[in-house]
VMD Tcl script that draws the C-alpha trace (Angstrom):
set ca {
  {-8.13 -11.38 20.73}
  {-10.13 -8.48 22.15}
  {-12.47 -6.05 20.40}
  {-11.31 -3.05 18.41}
  {-14.39 -0.83 18.42}
  {-12.70 1.92 20.43}
  {-9.70 2.06 18.09}
  {-11.95 2.12 15.03}
  {-14.00 4.99 16.43}
  {-10.85 7.01 17.16}
  {-9.62 6.60 13.58}
  {-13.03 7.38 12.07}
  {-13.19 10.57 14.16}
  {-9.63 11.41 13.10}
  {-10.43 10.95 9.41}
  {-13.56 13.09 9.70}
  {-11.72 15.88 11.49}
  {-8.86 15.76 8.99}
  {-11.23 15.87 6.00}
  {-13.14 18.84 7.40}
  {-10.20 20.86 8.74}
  {-9.14 24.03 6.89}
  {-5.48 24.06 5.88}
  {-4.48 26.34 8.76}
  {-6.05 24.00 11.34}
  {-4.64 20.70 10.15}
  {-1.70 20.67 12.55}
  {-3.97 21.18 15.55}
  {-6.20 18.32 14.34}
  {-3.22 15.99 14.14}
  {-2.03 17.03 17.60}
  {-5.45 16.29 19.11}
  {-5.36 12.65 17.89}
  {-1.65 11.83 17.81}
  {0.74 11.11 20.68}
  {3.77 13.43 21.04}
  {6.16 10.48 20.53}
  {4.93 9.78 17.01}
  {6.51 7.89 14.11}
  {5.20 8.28 10.54}
  {6.40 6.16 7.62}
  {5.61 7.27 4.08}
  {6.66 6.46 0.53}
  {9.51 8.24 -1.24}
  {10.13 11.21 -1.24}
  {8.66 11.52 2.27}
  {10.34 8.68 4.17}
  {10.30 8.32 7.94}
  {9.26 11.33 10.05}
  {9.07 11.71 13.85}
  {7.40 15.14 14.01}
  {3.71 16.01 13.76}
  {4.66 19.46 12.48}
  {6.84 17.99 9.73}
  {4.21 15.44 8.63}
  {1.64 18.21 8.42}
  {3.92 20.57 6.50}
  {5.46 18.05 4.11}
  {2.59 15.67 3.37}
  {-0.89 16.75 4.42}
  {-0.88 20.48 3.61}
  {0.68 20.16 0.12}
  {-1.66 17.29 -0.74}
  {-4.80 19.11 0.39}
  {-3.69 22.27 -1.40}
  {-3.16 20.31 -4.61}
  {-6.40 18.30 -4.50}
  {-9.18 20.84 -4.14}
  {-12.05 19.61 -1.93}
  {-10.17 16.37 -1.27}
  {-12.26 13.44 -0.05}
  {-11.16 10.18 1.55}
  {-13.10 7.39 -0.14}
  {-12.60 4.13 1.74}
  {-13.01 0.67 0.24}
  {-11.64 -1.38 3.15}
  {-11.58 -0.49 6.86}
  {-10.43 -3.14 9.34}
  {-8.67 -3.43 12.70}
  {-6.79 -6.12 14.55}
  {-4.00 -7.20 16.82}
  {-0.57 -7.15 15.24}
  {0.50 -10.79 15.37}
  {4.13 -9.67 15.67}
  {3.88 -7.76 18.96}
  {0.22 -7.61 20.11}
  {-0.25 -3.90 19.37}
  {-3.61 -2.65 18.03}
  {-3.82 -1.30 14.49}
  {-6.49 0.08 12.16}
  {-6.05 -0.12 8.37}
  {-7.90 1.99 5.82}
  {-7.55 1.52 2.06}
  {-9.10 3.42 -0.80}
  {-8.52 6.67 -2.67}
  {-8.03 10.34 -1.91}
  {-10.08 12.18 -4.54}
  {-10.19 15.83 -5.54}
  {-9.68 18.32 -8.34}
  {-6.00 18.50 -9.26}
  {-5.67 22.30 -9.12}
  {-2.08 22.77 -7.93}
  {1.11 20.93 -8.88}
  {2.12 18.14 -6.49}
  {5.64 16.71 -6.26}
  {6.42 18.51 -9.50}
  {3.54 16.77 -11.30}
  {1.69 19.37 -13.34}
  {-1.89 20.22 -12.41}
  {-4.68 19.14 -14.75}
  {-7.62 21.06 -13.28}
  {-9.54 17.79 -13.49}
  {-10.78 15.13 -11.11}
  {-8.06 12.73 -9.96}
  {-7.58 9.97 -7.40}
  {-4.58 8.99 -5.29}
  {-4.69 5.38 -4.17}
  {-3.69 4.90 -0.52}
  {-3.34 2.38 2.29}
  {-2.99 3.81 5.80}
  {-2.05 1.85 8.93}
  {-2.48 3.49 12.35}
  {-1.36 2.02 15.68}
  {-3.36 3.08 18.76}
  {-2.08 3.17 22.35}
  {-3.96 4.74 25.26}
  {-6.43 6.43 22.93}
  {-3.78 8.09 20.73}
  {-2.15 7.31 17.38}
  {1.50 6.42 18.01}
  {2.59 4.99 14.64}
  {1.44 5.47 11.05}
  {2.38 3.76 7.81}
  {0.90 5.65 4.85}
  {1.49 4.35 1.34}
  {0.25 6.21 -1.74}
  {0.58 5.20 -5.39}
  {2.49 8.12 -6.89}
  {3.08 6.42 -10.24}
  {-0.64 5.68 -10.53}
  {-1.29 9.37 -9.84}
  {1.20 10.34 -12.57}
  {-0.54 8.06 -15.07}
  {-3.90 9.72 -14.39}
  {-2.31 13.14 -14.91}
  {-1.04 12.11 -18.34}
  {2.60 11.39 -17.46}
  {4.13 7.90 -17.70}
  {7.60 7.76 -16.10}
  {8.22 4.10 -17.03}
  {8.06 1.76 -20.06}
  {4.68 0.11 -20.83}
  {3.47 -2.05 -17.96}
  {2.81 -5.79 -18.10}
  {-0.57 -5.36 -16.35}
  {-3.30 -2.74 -16.68}
  {-3.47 0.25 -14.34}
  {-6.86 1.91 -13.72}
  {-8.81 3.30 -10.77}
  {-9.13 0.05 -8.83}
  {-12.41 -1.03 -7.20}
  {-12.84 -2.30 -3.67}
  {-13.83 -5.91 -2.90}
  {-16.18 -7.60 -5.32}
  {-18.91 -8.07 -2.70}
  {-18.66 -4.50 -1.35}
  {-18.22 -5.73 2.21}
  {-14.90 -4.18 3.14}
  {-15.99 -1.48 5.59}
  {-15.97 -3.28 8.95}
  {-17.09 -0.42 11.17}
  {-18.33 -3.06 13.62}
  {-16.01 -5.84 14.75}
  {-16.18 -9.09 12.80}
  {-16.22 -12.51 14.46}
  {-12.68 -13.40 15.52}
  {-12.89 -16.92 14.05}
  {-13.28 -15.48 10.54}
  {-10.16 -13.37 10.91}
  {-8.24 -16.37 12.20}
  {-9.17 -18.36 9.05}
  {-7.97 -15.50 6.85}
  {-4.73 -15.07 8.82}
  {-3.89 -18.77 8.59}
  {-4.47 -18.77 4.84}
  {-2.29 -15.69 4.26}
  {0.48 -17.10 6.45}
  {0.37 -20.36 4.48}
  {0.76 -18.39 1.25}
  {3.66 -16.33 2.68}
  {5.42 -19.48 3.87}
  {5.04 -21.15 0.47}
  {6.65 -18.16 -1.29}
  {9.35 -17.77 1.36}
  {10.37 -21.39 0.82}
  {10.68 -20.69 -2.91}
  {12.89 -17.67 -2.18}
  {15.06 -19.67 0.22}
  {15.46 -22.42 -2.37}
  {16.86 -19.93 -4.88}
  {14.14 -20.79 -7.41}
  {13.46 -18.00 -9.90}
  {10.15 -19.41 -11.16}
  {7.00 -20.62 -9.42}
  {4.93 -23.69 -10.38}
  {1.23 -22.72 -10.61}
  {0.30 -25.46 -8.13}
  {2.12 -23.49 -5.42}
  {-0.32 -20.60 -5.94}
  {-3.31 -22.91 -6.28}
  {-2.89 -23.97 -2.64}
  {-4.06 -20.57 -1.42}
  {-5.48 -18.67 -4.42}
  {-8.68 -19.23 -6.38}
  {-8.14 -19.55 -10.13}
  {-9.98 -16.28 -10.85}
  {-7.83 -14.24 -8.49}
  {-7.41 -10.50 -9.10}
  {-4.10 -8.82 -8.31}
  {-4.25 -5.02 -8.18}
  {-0.63 -3.95 -8.54}
  {0.92 -0.48 -8.30}
  {1.23 1.96 -11.19}
  {4.16 0.80 -13.29}
  {3.01 -2.83 -13.06}
  {-0.78 -2.69 -13.16}
  {-3.52 -5.19 -12.36}
  {-3.96 -8.72 -13.65}
  {-6.67 -11.41 -13.51}
  {-6.54 -15.24 -13.09}
  {-3.56 -17.30 -11.94}
  {-2.12 -17.85 -15.47}
  {-2.23 -14.14 -16.35}
  {-0.95 -13.11 -12.91}
  {2.04 -15.36 -13.41}
  {2.61 -14.11 -16.97}
  {2.06 -10.40 -16.26}
  {3.65 -10.02 -12.84}
  {4.87 -12.97 -10.81}
  {7.26 -14.50 -13.33}
  {8.74 -11.16 -14.50}
  {9.26 -10.37 -10.81}
  {10.80 -13.72 -9.95}
  {12.83 -14.16 -13.14}
  {14.33 -10.66 -13.25}
  {15.21 -10.17 -9.58}
  {17.95 -12.16 -7.88}
  {18.93 -12.56 -4.22}
  {15.36 -12.23 -3.02}
  {15.21 -11.95 0.77}
  {12.13 -11.52 2.95}
  {12.86 -9.07 5.78}
  {9.62 -9.38 7.77}
  {6.79 -6.98 8.54}
  {6.09 -4.02 10.81}
  {2.43 -4.94 11.12}
  {0.33 -7.95 10.10}
  {-3.25 -8.71 11.10}
  {-6.60 -9.95 9.84}
  {-10.25 -9.19 10.49}
  {-13.16 -11.05 8.95}
  {-12.37 -11.96 5.34}
  {-9.56 -9.41 5.10}
  {-5.88 -9.39 6.01}
  {-3.14 -6.81 5.57}
  {0.51 -6.13 6.24}
  {3.37 -3.78 5.47}
  {7.13 -3.90 5.90}
  {9.93 -1.36 6.20}
  {11.34 -2.89 4.07}
  {9.60 -6.18 3.30}
  {11.97 -7.41 0.62}
  {15.53 -7.06 -0.62}
  {16.57 -8.01 -4.16}
  {19.00 -7.35 -7.01}
  {17.51 -6.42 -10.42}
  {19.19 -8.37 -13.22}
  {17.34 -6.58 -16.03}
  {13.87 -6.76 -17.53}
  {11.68 -5.96 -14.52}
  {9.54 -2.88 -15.29}
  {11.19 -2.88 -18.73}
  {14.39 -1.46 -17.24}
  {18.03 -2.55 -17.41}
  {19.59 -4.33 -14.48}
  {22.77 -3.96 -12.49}
  {24.43 -5.26 -9.39}
  {22.75 -3.00 -6.84}
  {20.94 -4.46 -3.85}
  {17.69 -2.53 -3.30}
  {14.93 -2.68 -0.70}
  {11.20 -2.84 -1.43}
  {8.60 -1.35 0.91}
  {5.32 -3.12 0.25}
  {1.69 -3.20 1.41}
  {-0.57 -6.18 0.76}
  {-4.31 -6.23 1.45}
  {-6.09 -9.56 0.91}
  {-9.69 -10.68 0.52}
  {-10.73 -14.28 1.23}
  {-13.74 -15.98 -0.29}
  {-14.38 -19.38 1.23}
  {-11.09 -21.25 1.62}
  {-9.10 -19.30 -0.99}
  {-7.76 -15.79 -1.46}
  {-9.57 -14.01 -4.30}
  {-8.34 -10.38 -4.41}
  {-5.08 -8.67 -3.49}
  {-4.40 -4.91 -3.47}
  {-0.67 -4.19 -3.56}
  {1.39 -1.06 -3.00}
  {5.10 -1.10 -3.79}
  {7.16 2.02 -3.24}
  {8.67 1.74 -6.72}
  {10.04 5.31 -6.71}
  {12.08 4.44 -3.59}
  {13.26 1.12 -5.09}
  {14.43 2.94 -8.23}
  {16.00 5.81 -6.26}
  {18.33 3.30 -4.60}
  {19.48 2.31 -8.09}
  {20.21 5.89 -9.15}
  {16.94 6.73 -10.94}
  {14.71 9.39 -9.34}
  {11.57 9.25 -11.46}
  {9.89 12.03 -9.46}
  {12.77 14.47 -9.92}
  {13.25 13.46 -13.57}
  {9.55 13.84 -14.40}
  {9.39 17.26 -12.74}
  {12.40 18.52 -14.72}
  {11.02 17.28 -18.04}
  {7.37 18.32 -17.65}
  {8.16 21.67 -16.04}
}
mol new
graphics top color blue
foreach p $ca { graphics top sphere $p radius 0.5 }
foreach p [lrange $ca 0 end-1] q [lrange $ca 1 end] { graphics top cylinder $p $q radius 0.2 }
display resetview
């Protein structure tokens, strides 16, 4: 594994330029950092885009217009070599914060401070960004604006903190041996859960989790599910509802997976395929196979994982089943 200081500096410069750019200069900022052959993956309703102009017009400009004086507030910043193909990626996770002064995606403005939770993956080749995966928590944003598009959640959604020890901003490269320890632990955990899926088991004995998780783990789930604390409550408030109410679970792999220091991250397009049988998110089931696009960011303390920030593109998962919560919310509230 080689160093990633150059890639980190490129992304930090990109973020700074993007934050400071006036609306009418945003496209030129993107063009100065991004390769012409660019692929951008975003949550529903944005999807996959291959045009800098389209990404600027459909995502960045409306968001910056809606969130007055928008700031990027990072909690985790890491880089590494994608273990799937050797490419170099930088991951930033945190919140976009601003004053919600214009409607966004049909969500009515509040005129008050608001945050939009994000995880952004950027792949660098020859000094340019060639691929981006940008996940934002739209349901969490809705909840802050006073609109709940789903039944009550099993966990608790709030503005999530960064890592407990406030050591997530790795602007300088960490020792490679630490990242290797984290990667091995995450891969062990993934393999344990994949074996459960392959076996057809709907539940999960707690001892399976105890192999890789500390008892006082914290799982920060997306809006619609919420966060939960300790292995018993994680199982009660998320894992078992997920496992018991979704059939035909299939792991499809990842686009990017890497670790640096005590942190690891990945995303898939899609990661998972499943069939909702009823009960998950408090919704009825059916016989529709739906894909889940997911981000996981992990924090290791010692020999166990202790915190996990999760993004699931729930609006996309529901859209495949015939429920467009963004469109429905916009029609009702406006």
